[in-house]
DSSP file (Angstrom, degrees, kcal/mol; ACC not computed):
  #  RESIDUE AA STRUCTURE BP1 BP2  ACC     N-H-->O    O-->H-N    N-H-->O    O-->H-N    TCO  KAPPA ALPHA  PHI   PSI    X-CA   Y-CA   Z-CA
    1    1 A M     >        0   0    0      0, 0.0     4,-2.3     0, 0.0     5,-0.2   0.000 360.0 360.0 360.0 -41.8   98.4  -38.4   83.2
    2    2 A L  H  >  +     0   0    0      1,-0.2     4,-2.6     2,-0.2     5,-0.2   0.904 360.0  51.3 -63.9 -40.6   98.3  -40.6   80.1
    3    3 A N  H  > S+     0   0    0      1,-0.2     4,-2.5     2,-0.2    -1,-0.2   0.897 110.5  49.1 -63.0 -39.8   95.7  -38.4   78.5
    4    4 A A  H  > S+     0   0    0      2,-0.2     4,-1.6     1,-0.2    -1,-0.2   0.905 111.5  49.2 -65.2 -41.3   97.8  -35.3   79.2
    5    5 A A  H  <>S+     0   0    0     -4,-2.3     5,-2.8     2,-0.2    -2,-0.2   0.902 112.3  48.1 -65.2 -40.5  100.9  -37.0   77.7
    6    6 A K  H ><5S+     0   0    0     -4,-2.6     3,-1.6     1,-0.2    -2,-0.2   0.918 109.7  52.1 -65.8 -43.3   98.9  -38.1   74.6
    7    7 A S  H 3<5S+     0   0    0     -4,-2.5    -1,-0.2     1,-0.3    -2,-0.2   0.826 108.1  52.5 -61.2 -31.7   97.6  -34.5   74.1
    8    8 A A  T 3<5S-     0   0    0     -4,-1.6    -1,-0.3    -5,-0.2    -2,-0.2   0.447 118.9-112.6 -84.6  -0.5  101.1  -33.2   74.3
    9    9 A G  T < 5 +     0   0    0     -3,-1.6    -3,-0.2     1,-0.2    -2,-0.1   0.710  65.5 150.8  78.4  20.2  102.2  -35.6   71.6
   10   10 A M      < -     0   0    0     -5,-2.8    -1,-0.2    -6,-0.2     3,-0.1  -0.451  53.6-128.2 -84.1 159.2  104.4  -37.7   74.0
   11   11 A E  S    S-     0   0    0      1,-0.2    25,-3.1    -2,-0.1     2,-0.3   0.698  71.6 -65.4 -78.4 -20.4  105.2  -41.4   73.5
   12   12 A G  E     -A   35   0A   0     23,-0.3     2,-0.3    -7,-0.1    23,-0.2  -0.985  56.9 -75.4 164.6-161.4  104.1  -42.2   77.1
   13   13 A I  E     -A   34   0A   0     21,-2.2    21,-2.9    -2,-0.3     2,-0.5  -0.900  22.5-139.6-130.6 160.4  105.0  -41.7   80.7
   14   14 A L  E     -A   33   0A   0     -2,-0.3     2,-0.4    19,-0.2    19,-0.2  -0.988  20.1-169.7-120.7 124.3  107.6  -43.0   83.1
   15   15 A A  E     +A   32   0A   0     17,-3.2    17,-3.6    -2,-0.5     2,-0.3  -0.879   8.1 175.0-114.3 147.1  106.6  -43.8   86.6
   16   16 A K  E     -A   31   0A   0     -2,-0.4    15,-0.2    15,-0.2     2,-0.2  -0.985  38.4 -95.7-146.6 157.2  108.9  -44.6   89.5
   17   17 A R    >   -     0   0    0     13,-1.9     3,-1.4    -2,-0.3    13,-0.0  -0.518  36.3-127.7 -67.5 140.3  108.8  -45.3   93.2
   18   18 A S  T 3  S+     0   0    0      1,-0.3    -1,-0.1    -2,-0.2    12,-0.0   0.754 107.9  49.9 -64.9 -22.7  109.6  -42.0   95.1
   19   19 A T  T 3  S+     0   0    0      2,-0.1    -1,-0.3    11,-0.0     2,-0.1   0.494  89.7 103.9 -93.6  -3.8  112.3  -43.7   97.1
   20   20 A S    <   -     0   0    0     -3,-1.4     2,-0.3    10,-0.2    -4,-0.0  -0.381  58.5-144.8 -80.1 158.1  114.1  -45.3   94.1
   21   21 A I        -     0   0    0     -2,-0.1     2,-0.4     2,-0.0     9,-0.1  -0.833  24.4-101.6-117.1 158.9  117.4  -43.9   92.6
   22   22 A Y        -     0   0    0     -2,-0.3     0, 0.0     1,-0.0     0, 0.0  -0.674  30.4-165.5 -81.4 128.0  118.5  -43.8   89.0
   23   23 A L    >   -     0   0    0     -2,-0.4     3,-2.1     3,-0.3    -1,-0.0  -0.901  22.9-129.0-116.3  99.8  121.0  -46.5   88.2
   24   24 A P  T 3  S+     0   0    0      0, 0.0     3,-0.1     0, 0.0    -2,-0.0  -0.191  87.8   4.1 -53.5 129.8  122.7  -45.7   84.9
   25   25 A G  T 3  S+     0   0    0      1,-0.2     2,-0.4     0, 0.0     0, 0.0   0.518 110.6 103.9  76.3   6.5  122.7  -48.6   82.4
   26   26 A Q    <   -     0   0    0     -3,-2.1     2,-0.3     2,-0.0    -3,-0.3  -0.913  64.1-132.2-122.7 148.1  120.6  -50.8   84.7
   27   27 A R        -     0   0    0     -2,-0.4     2,-0.3    -3,-0.1     3,-0.0  -0.695  25.3-173.2 -92.6 150.6  116.9  -51.8   84.7
   28   28 A S    >   -     0   0    0     -2,-0.3     3,-1.2     3,-0.3    -8,-0.0  -0.998  34.3-136.2-144.6 144.3  114.9  -51.6   87.8
   29   29 A R  T 3  S+     0   0    0     -2,-0.3    -1,-0.1     1,-0.2    -2,-0.0   0.574 103.3  72.0 -72.6  -8.5  111.3  -52.7   88.8
   30   30 A S  T 3  S+     0   0    0     -9,-0.1   -13,-1.9     1,-0.1     2,-0.5   0.625  93.0  60.3 -81.0 -13.4  111.1  -49.3   90.5
   31   31 A W  E <   -A   16   0A   0     -3,-1.2     2,-0.5   -15,-0.2    -3,-0.3  -0.973  68.5-173.9-118.0 125.1  110.9  -47.5   87.2
   32   32 A I  E     -A   15   0A   0    -17,-3.6   -17,-3.2    -2,-0.5     2,-0.5  -0.977  12.2-153.4-126.1 125.8  108.0  -48.4   84.8
   33   33 A K  E     -A   14   0A   0     -2,-0.5     2,-0.5   -19,-0.2   -19,-0.2  -0.833   8.6-168.9 -95.0 130.5  107.6  -47.1   81.3
   34   34 A H  E     -A   13   0A   0    -21,-2.9   -21,-2.2    -2,-0.5     2,-0.2  -0.918   9.9-156.3-122.3 104.4  104.0  -47.0   80.0
   35   35 A A  E     -A   12   0A   0     -2,-0.5     2,-0.4   -23,-0.2   -23,-0.3  -0.552  17.5-122.4 -81.0 141.9  103.8  -46.3   76.3
   36   36 A I        -     0   0    0    -25,-3.1     2,-0.4    -2,-0.2    -1,-0.1  -0.707  30.8-164.9 -81.1 129.8  100.7  -44.8   74.8
   37   37 A R        -     0   0    0     -2,-0.4     2,-0.3    88,-0.0    90,-0.2  -0.949   6.1-156.3-120.8 140.4   99.2  -47.0   72.1
   38   38 A T  E     -B  126   0B   0     88,-3.3    88,-2.4    -2,-0.4     2,-0.4  -0.852   7.8-145.7-111.0 147.9   96.6  -46.0   69.5
   39   39 A R  E     +B  125   0B   0     -2,-0.3     2,-0.3    86,-0.2    86,-0.2  -0.950  26.5 159.6-116.2 136.9   94.2  -48.4   67.8
   40   40 A S  E     -B  124   0B   0     84,-2.3    84,-2.7    -2,-0.4     2,-0.4  -0.970  38.9-110.6-148.3 161.4   93.1  -48.0   64.2
   41   41 A S  E     +B  123   0B   0     -2,-0.3     2,-0.3    82,-0.2    82,-0.2  -0.810  39.5 173.3 -94.4 136.3   91.6  -49.9   61.3
   42   42 A V  E     -B  122   0B   0     80,-2.6    80,-2.7    -2,-0.4     2,-0.3  -0.912  29.8-107.5-137.2 164.0   93.9  -50.5   58.3
   43   43 A L  E     -BC 121  60B   0     17,-2.9    17,-2.2    -2,-0.3     2,-0.7  -0.673  20.9-130.6 -91.8 146.4   93.7  -52.5   55.0
   44   44 A V  E     + C   0  59B   0     76,-2.3    76,-0.5    -2,-0.3    75,-0.4  -0.889  33.1 167.5 -92.8 117.3   95.7  -55.6   54.3
   45   45 A I  E     -     0   0B   0     13,-2.7    71,-2.7    -2,-0.7     2,-0.3   0.470  61.8 -16.3-110.3  -5.9   97.3  -55.0   50.9
   46   46 A G  E     -DC 115  58B   0     12,-1.2    12,-3.0    69,-0.3     2,-0.3  -0.976  57.3-145.4-177.9 175.9   99.7  -57.9   50.9
   47   47 A F  E     -DC 114  57B   0     67,-1.8    67,-3.0    -2,-0.3     2,-0.4  -0.988  12.3-135.6-154.6 160.6  101.5  -60.6   53.0
   48   48 A V  E     + C   0  56B   0      8,-2.3     7,-3.2    -2,-0.3     8,-1.9  -0.979  59.0  86.6-115.8 132.6  104.7  -62.5   53.3
   49   49 A G  E     - C   0  54B   0     63,-0.4     5,-0.2    -2,-0.4     2,-0.2  -0.970  67.1 -71.1 171.7-158.3  104.4  -66.2   54.0
   50   50 A S        -     0   0    0      3,-2.1     5,-0.0    -2,-0.3     0, 0.0  -0.444  54.2 -85.3-116.3-171.0  104.0  -69.6   52.5
   51   51 A S  S    S+     0   0    0      1,-0.2     3,-0.1    -2,-0.2    -2,-0.0   0.637 128.2  33.0 -73.8 -12.4  101.2  -71.5   50.7
   52   52 A R  S    S+     0   0    0      1,-0.2     2,-0.3    36,-0.0    -1,-0.2   0.583 121.5  25.7-117.3 -15.0   99.8  -72.5   54.2
   53   53 A S        -     0   0    0     34,-0.1    -3,-2.1    33,-0.1     2,-0.4  -0.939  63.8-122.1-149.9 166.4  100.5  -69.7   56.6
   54   54 A V  E     -C   49   0B   0     -2,-0.3    -5,-0.3    -5,-0.2     3,-0.1  -0.941  15.9-179.6-115.1 132.6  101.2  -65.9   56.9
   55   55 A A  E    S-     0   0B   0     -7,-3.2     2,-0.3    -2,-0.4    -6,-0.2   0.808  72.2  -1.9 -96.6 -39.3  104.3  -64.5   58.5
   56   56 A A  E     -C   48   0B   0     -8,-1.9    -8,-2.3    27,-0.1     2,-0.4  -0.994  62.5-131.9-153.1 150.9  103.5  -60.8   58.2
   57   57 A L  E     -CE  47  74B   0     17,-3.0    17,-2.1    -2,-0.3     2,-0.5  -0.864  14.4-140.9-105.3 139.3  100.8  -58.5   56.8
   58   58 A I  E     -CE  46  73B   0    -12,-3.0   -13,-2.7    -2,-0.4   -12,-1.2  -0.882  27.4-150.7 -97.2 129.9  101.5  -55.5   54.6
   59   59 A L  E     +CE  44  72B   0     13,-3.2    12,-2.3    -2,-0.5    13,-0.9  -0.742  19.8 169.1-111.0 149.2   99.2  -52.6   55.6
   60   60 A G  E     -CE  43  70B   0    -17,-2.2   -17,-2.9    -2,-0.3     2,-0.3  -0.922  10.9-175.0-147.2 172.5   97.7  -49.7   53.7
   61   61 A A  E     - E   0  69B   0      8,-2.1     8,-2.9    -2,-0.3     2,-0.4  -0.960  35.1 -97.1-161.5 163.8   95.1  -46.9   53.7
   62   62 A Y  E     -fE 152  68B   0     89,-2.4    91,-2.5    -2,-0.3    92,-0.4  -0.754  35.8-141.4 -91.3 134.1   93.7  -44.3   51.4
   63   63 A D    >   -     0   0    0      4,-2.8     3,-2.1    -2,-0.4    -1,-0.1  -0.195  39.0 -83.6 -83.4-176.9   95.2  -40.8   51.6
   64   64 A A  T 3  S+     0   0    0      1,-0.3    -1,-0.1     2,-0.1    -2,-0.0   0.751 130.8  51.9 -61.7 -25.7   93.2  -37.5   51.3
   65   65 A E  T 3  S-     0   0    0      2,-0.1    -1,-0.3     0, 0.0     3,-0.1   0.394 121.5-105.7 -91.8   3.4   93.4  -37.7   47.5
   66   66 A G  S <  S+     0   0    0     -3,-2.1     2,-0.3     1,-0.3    -2,-0.1   0.593  72.9 142.4  85.5  11.2   92.1  -41.3   47.4
   67   67 A R        -     0   0    0      1,-0.0    -4,-2.8    33,-0.0     2,-0.6  -0.677  54.0-122.4 -86.3 139.1   95.4  -42.9   46.6
   68   68 A L  E     +E   62   0B   0     -2,-0.3    33,-2.1    -6,-0.2    34,-0.5  -0.710  39.1 178.9 -80.4 122.6   96.2  -46.2   48.3
   69   69 A V  E     -E   61   0B   0     -8,-2.9    -8,-2.1    -2,-0.6     2,-0.3  -0.906  31.2-109.2-125.6 152.9   99.5  -45.9   50.3
   70   70 A Q  E     -E   60   0B   0     -2,-0.3   -10,-0.3   -10,-0.2     3,-0.1  -0.607  27.4-179.6 -79.0 138.7  101.4  -48.3   52.4
   71   71 A V  E     -     0   0B   0    -12,-2.3    63,-2.0     1,-0.4     2,-0.3   0.313  54.0 -77.7-120.8   5.4  101.4  -47.5   56.2
   72   72 A G  E     -E   59   0B   0    -13,-0.9   -13,-3.2    61,-0.3    -1,-0.4  -0.911  44.4 -87.5 138.7-163.7  103.6  -50.4   57.4
   73   73 A S  E     -E   58   0B   0     -2,-0.3     2,-0.3    61,-0.3   -15,-0.2  -0.953  25.7-157.3-145.9 162.3  103.6  -54.0   58.2
   74   74 A V  E     +E   57   0B   0    -17,-2.1   -17,-3.0    -2,-0.3    64,-0.1  -0.996  28.2 153.9-147.0 137.8  102.7  -56.2   61.2
   75   75 A S    >   +     0   0    0     -2,-0.3     3,-1.3    62,-0.3     2,-0.2   0.459  56.1  97.0-129.0 -23.6  103.6  -59.7   62.4
   76   76 A S  T 3  S+     0   0    0     61,-0.4    63,-3.1     1,-0.2     3,-0.1  -0.459  84.1  28.5 -69.3 138.8  103.1  -59.2   66.1
   77   77 A G  T 3  S+     0   0    0      1,-0.3     2,-0.7    61,-0.2    -1,-0.2   0.318  82.8 129.7  95.4  -8.4   99.8  -60.4   67.4
   78   78 A L    <   -     0   0    0     -3,-1.3    -1,-0.3   -23,-0.1     2,-0.1  -0.722  44.6-155.2 -83.2 115.3   99.3  -63.1   64.8
   79   79 A T     >  -     0   0    0     -2,-0.7     4,-2.5    -3,-0.1     5,-0.2  -0.399  29.2-106.9 -81.0 166.0   98.4  -66.4   66.4
   80   80 A V  H  > S+     0   0    0      1,-0.2     4,-1.8     2,-0.2     5,-0.2   0.925 121.9  45.9 -59.8 -45.9   99.0  -69.8   64.7
   81   81 A S  H  > S+     0   0    0      1,-0.2     4,-2.4     2,-0.2    -1,-0.2   0.877 112.0  51.7 -67.3 -36.1   95.3  -70.3   64.0
   82   82 A M  H  > S+     0   0    0      2,-0.2     4,-2.9     1,-0.2     5,-0.3   0.896 106.4  54.6 -66.4 -39.3   95.0  -66.7   62.7
   83   83 A R  H  X S+     0   0    0     -4,-2.5     4,-1.6     1,-0.2    -1,-0.2   0.909 112.5  43.1 -60.1 -42.8   98.0  -67.1   60.4
   84   84 A R  H  X S+     0   0    0     -4,-1.8     4,-1.7     2,-0.2    -2,-0.2   0.913 114.9  48.5 -70.5 -43.0   96.3  -70.2   58.8
   85   85 A Q  H  X S+     0   0    0     -4,-2.4     4,-2.5     1,-0.2    -2,-0.2   0.917 110.8  50.5 -65.2 -43.5   92.8  -68.7   58.6
   86   86 A L  H  X S+     0   0    0     -4,-2.9     4,-2.1     1,-0.2    -1,-0.2   0.905 105.9  56.8 -60.6 -40.4   94.1  -65.5   57.0
   87   87 A R  H  X S+     0   0    0     -4,-1.6     4,-0.9    -5,-0.3    -1,-0.2   0.911 109.8  45.0 -58.2 -42.0   96.0  -67.5   54.4
   88   88 A E  H >< S+     0   0    0     -4,-1.7     3,-0.6     1,-0.2    -1,-0.2   0.911 112.2  51.4 -66.5 -42.6   92.8  -69.1   53.4
   89   89 A D  H 3< S+     0   0    0     -4,-2.5     4,-0.2     1,-0.2    -2,-0.2   0.784 106.7  56.2 -64.9 -27.1   90.9  -65.8   53.4
   90   90 A F  H >X S+     0   0    0     -4,-2.1     3,-1.8     1,-0.2     4,-0.8   0.750  82.8  86.1 -77.6 -24.8   93.6  -64.3   51.2
   91   91 A R  G X< S+     0   0    0     -4,-0.9     3,-1.0    -3,-0.6    -1,-0.2   0.865  91.7  43.3 -50.5 -49.5   93.4  -66.8   48.3
   92   92 A P  G 34 S+     0   0    0      0, 0.0    -1,-0.3     0, 0.0    -2,-0.1   0.648 113.7  54.3 -73.0 -10.2   90.6  -65.1   46.4
   93   93 A L  G <4 S+     0   0    0     -3,-1.8    24,-2.6    -4,-0.2    -2,-0.2   0.506  78.7 122.8 -98.3  -5.7   92.2  -61.7   46.9
   94   94 A E  E <<  +G  116   0B   0     -3,-1.0    22,-0.2    -4,-0.8   -48,-0.0  -0.246  35.9 178.9 -61.8 143.2   95.6  -62.5   45.4
   95   95 A R  E     -G  115   0B   0     20,-2.0    20,-0.5     2,-0.0    -2,-0.0  -0.968  35.4-124.0-142.8 156.1   96.8  -60.4   42.6
   96   96 A P  S    S+     0   0    0      0, 0.0     2,-0.3     0, 0.0    20,-0.1   0.700  89.4  37.5 -77.7 -18.8  100.0  -60.4   40.5
   97   97 A S  S    S-     0   0    0     17,-0.1    -2,-0.0    18,-0.0    17,-0.0  -0.853  94.9 -80.2-132.8 166.5  101.0  -56.7   41.1
   98   98 A S        -     0   0    0     -2,-0.3   -52,-0.1     1,-0.1    19,-0.1  -0.354  24.6-149.5 -64.5 138.9  100.9  -54.2   43.9
   99   99 A P        +     0   0    0      0, 0.0   -31,-0.2     0, 0.0    -1,-0.1   0.530  62.3 116.7 -83.7  -5.9   97.6  -52.4   44.5
  100  100 A L  S    S-     0   0    0      1,-0.1   -31,-0.2   -55,-0.1     4,-0.1  -0.291  73.7-129.0 -65.2 145.7   99.4  -49.3   45.7
  101  101 A T  S    S+     0   0    0    -33,-2.1    -1,-0.1     1,-0.3   -32,-0.1   0.886 111.9  31.4 -60.4 -39.0   99.0  -46.1   43.6
  102  102 A D  S >  S-     0   0    0    -34,-0.5     3,-1.8     1,-0.1    -1,-0.3  -0.808  76.6-179.6-117.3  86.5  102.8  -45.9   43.6
  103  103 A P  G >> S+     0   0    0      0, 0.0     3,-1.2     0, 0.0     4,-0.9   0.717  73.2  70.6 -63.7 -21.2  103.9  -49.5   43.6
  104  104 A S  G 34 S+     0   0    0      1,-0.2     4,-0.5     2,-0.2     3,-0.0   0.729  83.3  74.0 -67.6 -19.3  107.6  -48.6   43.5
  105  105 A A  G <4 S+     0   0    0     -3,-1.8    -1,-0.2     1,-0.2     4,-0.1   0.785 112.0  21.8 -64.6 -27.9  107.3  -47.3   47.1
  106  106 A A  T <> S+     0   0    0     -3,-1.2     4,-1.3    -4,-0.3     3,-0.3   0.441  93.4  99.9-119.2  -2.6  107.1  -50.9   48.6
  107  107 A A  T  < S+     0   0    0     -4,-0.9     6,-0.2     1,-0.2    -2,-0.1   0.874  93.5  33.7 -57.8 -42.2  108.7  -53.1   45.9
  108  108 A E  T  4 S+     0   0    0     -4,-0.5    -1,-0.2     1,-0.2    -2,-0.1   0.685 107.8  69.2 -87.8 -18.4  112.1  -53.4   47.6
  109  109 A T  T  4 S+     0   0    0     -3,-0.3    -2,-0.2     1,-0.3    -1,-0.2   0.841 106.3  34.2 -70.6 -34.3  110.8  -53.3   51.2
  110  110 A F  S >< S-     0   0    0     -4,-1.3     3,-1.4    -3,-0.1    -1,-0.3  -0.727  73.5-164.6-127.8  82.2  109.1  -56.7   51.1
  111  111 A P  T 3  S+     0   0    0      0, 0.0    -3,-0.1     0, 0.0    -4,-0.0  -0.437  80.6  20.3 -64.8 138.4  110.9  -59.3   49.0
  112  112 A G  T 3  S+     0   0    0      1,-0.2   -63,-0.4    -2,-0.1     2,-0.1   0.645  87.3 160.8  79.9  15.2  108.6  -62.3   48.3
  113  113 A V    <   -     0   0    0     -3,-1.4     2,-0.6    -6,-0.2    -1,-0.2  -0.441  34.2-146.2 -71.4 141.8  105.4  -60.3   49.0
  114  114 A Q  E     -D   47   0B   0    -67,-3.0   -67,-1.8    -2,-0.1     2,-0.1  -0.954  22.9-140.2-103.9 114.9  102.1  -61.7   47.7
  115  115 A W  E     -DG  46  95B   0     -2,-0.6   -20,-2.0   -20,-0.5     2,-0.3  -0.410  16.7-159.5 -78.7 152.6   99.9  -58.7   46.9
  116  116 A L  E     - G   0  94B   0    -71,-2.7   -22,-0.2   -22,-0.2   -25,-0.1  -0.933  28.4-106.0-129.6 151.2   96.2  -58.6   47.6
  117  117 A T        -     0   0    0    -24,-2.6     2,-1.5    -2,-0.3     3,-0.4  -0.679  51.1-112.1 -69.5 126.7   93.2  -56.7   46.4
  118  118 A P  S    S+     0   0    0      0, 0.0   -73,-0.1     0, 0.0    -1,-0.1  -0.459  80.4 114.0 -73.7  91.0   92.6  -54.4   49.4
  119  119 A R        +     0   0    0     -2,-1.5     2,-0.4   -75,-0.4    29,-0.2   0.538  49.9  87.8-125.6 -22.3   89.3  -55.6   50.8
  120  120 A L        -     0   0    0    -76,-0.5   -76,-2.3    -3,-0.4     2,-0.4  -0.704  58.5-160.1 -90.3 129.4   90.2  -57.0   54.2
  121  121 A V  E     -B   43   0B   0     22,-0.4    22,-2.7    -2,-0.4     2,-0.3  -0.909  10.3-177.4-110.9 134.7   90.3  -54.6   57.2
  122  122 A V  E     -BH  42 142B   0    -80,-2.7   -80,-2.6    -2,-0.4     2,-0.5  -0.886  24.4-124.0-126.6 160.3   92.2  -55.4   60.4
  123  123 A D  E     -BH  41 141B   0     18,-3.3    17,-3.3    -2,-0.3    18,-1.0  -0.899  31.3-177.6-104.0 128.7   92.5  -53.6   63.7
  124  124 A V  E     -BH  40 139B   0    -84,-2.7   -84,-2.3    -2,-0.5     2,-0.4  -0.959  19.6-147.3-127.6 147.5   96.1  -52.7   64.9
  125  125 A A  E     +BH  39 138B   0     13,-2.5    13,-2.2    -2,-0.4     2,-0.3  -0.897  30.7 163.5-106.0 142.6   97.5  -51.1   68.0
  126  126 A Y  E     -B   38   0B   0    -88,-2.4   -88,-3.3    -2,-0.4    10,-0.2  -0.973  43.8-126.5-155.1 163.6  100.7  -49.0   67.6
  127  127 A R  S    S-     0   0    0      8,-2.7     2,-0.3     1,-0.3     9,-0.1   0.883  85.2 -14.5 -83.5 -41.5  102.8  -46.4   69.3
  128  128 A A  E     -I  135   0C   0      7,-0.7     7,-3.0   -90,-0.1     2,-0.6  -0.989  52.8-127.4-158.0 158.4  102.9  -43.7   66.6
  129  129 A H  E     +I  134   0C   0     -2,-0.3     5,-0.2     5,-0.2     2,-0.2  -0.966  40.5 167.3-112.3 115.1  102.3  -43.1   62.9
  130  130 A T  E >   -I  133   0C   0      3,-2.5     3,-1.7    -2,-0.6    -2,-0.0  -0.605  54.9 -90.8-117.8 178.2  105.3  -41.6   61.2
  131  131 A A  T 3  S+     0   0    0      1,-0.3     3,-0.1    -2,-0.2    -1,-0.0   0.795 128.1  55.4 -59.9 -27.5  106.4  -41.1   57.6
  132  132 A G  T 3  S-     0   0    0      1,-0.3    -1,-0.3   -61,-0.0     2,-0.3   0.503 120.7-102.8 -83.9  -4.9  108.1  -44.5   57.9
  133  133 A G  E <   -I  130   0C   0     -3,-1.7    -3,-2.5   -61,-0.1    -1,-0.3  -0.751  65.1 -14.3 119.1-166.3  104.9  -46.2   58.9
  134  134 A L  E     -I  129   0C   0    -63,-2.0     2,-0.5    -2,-0.3   -61,-0.3  -0.577  63.2-134.5 -76.7 133.0  103.3  -47.5   62.0
  135  135 A R  E    S-I  128   0C   0     -7,-3.0    -8,-2.7    -2,-0.3    -7,-0.7  -0.792  77.7 -12.5 -92.7 127.7  105.7  -47.9   65.0
  136  136 A H  S    S-     0   0    0     -2,-0.5    -1,-0.2   -10,-0.2     2,-0.1   0.909  85.4-170.3  53.1  54.3  105.6  -51.1   67.0
  137  137 A P        -     0   0    0      0, 0.0   -61,-0.4     0, 0.0     2,-0.4  -0.413  11.0-168.7 -75.9 151.7  102.2  -52.4   65.5
  138  138 A S  E     -H  125   0B   0    -13,-2.2   -13,-2.5   -64,-0.1   -61,-0.2  -0.988  23.9-121.3-139.4 128.2  100.4  -55.3   66.9
  139  139 A L  E     +H  124   0B   0    -63,-3.1   -15,-0.2    -2,-0.4     3,-0.1  -0.500  26.8 178.5 -71.3 132.6   97.5  -57.0   65.2
  140  140 A K  E     -     0   0B   0    -17,-3.3     2,-0.2     1,-0.4   -16,-0.2   0.583  52.5 -78.3-109.2 -16.9   94.3  -57.1   67.3
  141  141 A G  E     -H  123   0B   0    -18,-1.0   -18,-3.3     2,-0.0    -1,-0.4  -0.827  55.1 -48.7 145.9 177.2   91.9  -58.8   64.9
  142  142 A R  E     -H  122   0B   0     -2,-0.2     2,-0.5   -20,-0.2   -20,-0.3  -0.463  38.4-144.5 -79.5 154.0   89.7  -58.6   61.9
  143  143 A R        +     0   0    0    -22,-2.7   -22,-0.4    -2,-0.1     3,-0.3  -0.938  25.3 166.7-121.6 105.8   87.2  -55.8   61.4
  144  144 A F  S    S+     0   0    0     -2,-0.5    -1,-0.1     1,-0.2   -22,-0.0   0.586  75.6  61.2 -90.3 -13.0   84.0  -57.0   59.6
  145  145 A D  S    S+     0   0    0      2,-0.1     2,-0.5   -24,-0.1    -1,-0.2   0.387  87.9  84.0 -96.1   2.6   82.1  -53.8   60.5
  146  146 A V  S    S-     0   0    0     -3,-0.3     2,-0.3   -25,-0.1   -25,-0.1  -0.927  77.1-129.4-112.5 126.9   84.4  -51.4   58.7
  147  147 A D    >   -     0   0    0     -2,-0.5     3,-1.9     1,-0.1     4,-0.3  -0.561  16.3-134.6 -71.8 130.2   84.0  -50.7   55.0
  148  148 A F  G >  S+     0   0    0     -2,-0.3     3,-1.1     1,-0.3    -1,-0.1   0.805 103.1  60.1 -58.2 -30.5   87.4  -51.0   53.2
  149  149 A Q  G 3  S+     0   0    0      1,-0.2    -1,-0.3   -30,-0.1    -2,-0.0   0.657  98.0  59.7 -72.9 -14.3   86.8  -47.8   51.3
  150  150 A S  G <  S+     0   0    0     -3,-1.9     2,-0.7     2,-0.1    -1,-0.2   0.430  72.8 112.9 -93.8   1.1   86.5  -45.8   54.5
  151  151 A V    <   -     0   0    0     -3,-1.1   -89,-2.4    -4,-0.3     2,-0.4  -0.656  49.0-179.2 -79.8 112.0   90.0  -46.7   55.8
  152  152 A R  B >   -f   62   0B   0     -2,-0.7     3,-1.3   -91,-0.2   -89,-0.2  -0.883  39.4-135.3-121.6 143.6   92.0  -43.4   55.7
  153  153 A V  G >  S+     0   0    0    -91,-2.5     3,-2.2    -2,-0.4   -90,-0.1   0.873 105.7  63.3 -59.1 -39.4   95.5  -42.4   56.5
  154  154 A E  G 3  S+     0   0    0    -92,-0.4    -1,-0.3     1,-0.3   -91,-0.1   0.647  94.4  62.2 -66.2 -12.4   94.2  -39.3   58.4
  155  155 A D  G <         0   0    0     -3,-1.3    -1,-0.3     1,-0.2    -2,-0.2   0.493 360.0 360.0 -87.7  -4.1   92.4  -41.6   60.9
  156  156 A L    <         0   0    0     -3,-2.2    -1,-0.2    -4,-0.2    -2,-0.2   0.467 360.0 360.0 -82.4 360.0   95.8  -43.1   62.0
């Protein structure tokens, strides 16, 4: 059923007990929503945080013309130890300006962002990729086996 829903471009499925009734405005354990989530590799192009930790990652990928574009941000899925380790890993990648081909696209979205040279690849799970970016992303971990130059928007 999930594969059929994904093929049809749906967000997920809703399952319910056959004996349950719909109760407007109320939640029930008899109705279960199962959202379809996709996993993809993306680049870390910046972060918001402090000198010791990371609060959120700014994500990017290369489009069909080879331009680096922003695809969203993620804070969900970051453990305390991961936040500290990423902060250390980011130090040699810090840069004074945005790596995006069109830096004005993200300048106002993330006040206080520290931009990075896009070399680090992470795995994220998300519900959909829209013009506004990844919907409901969650960080799943680092990807050491993916070349940063191969991270493409069309793979999202």
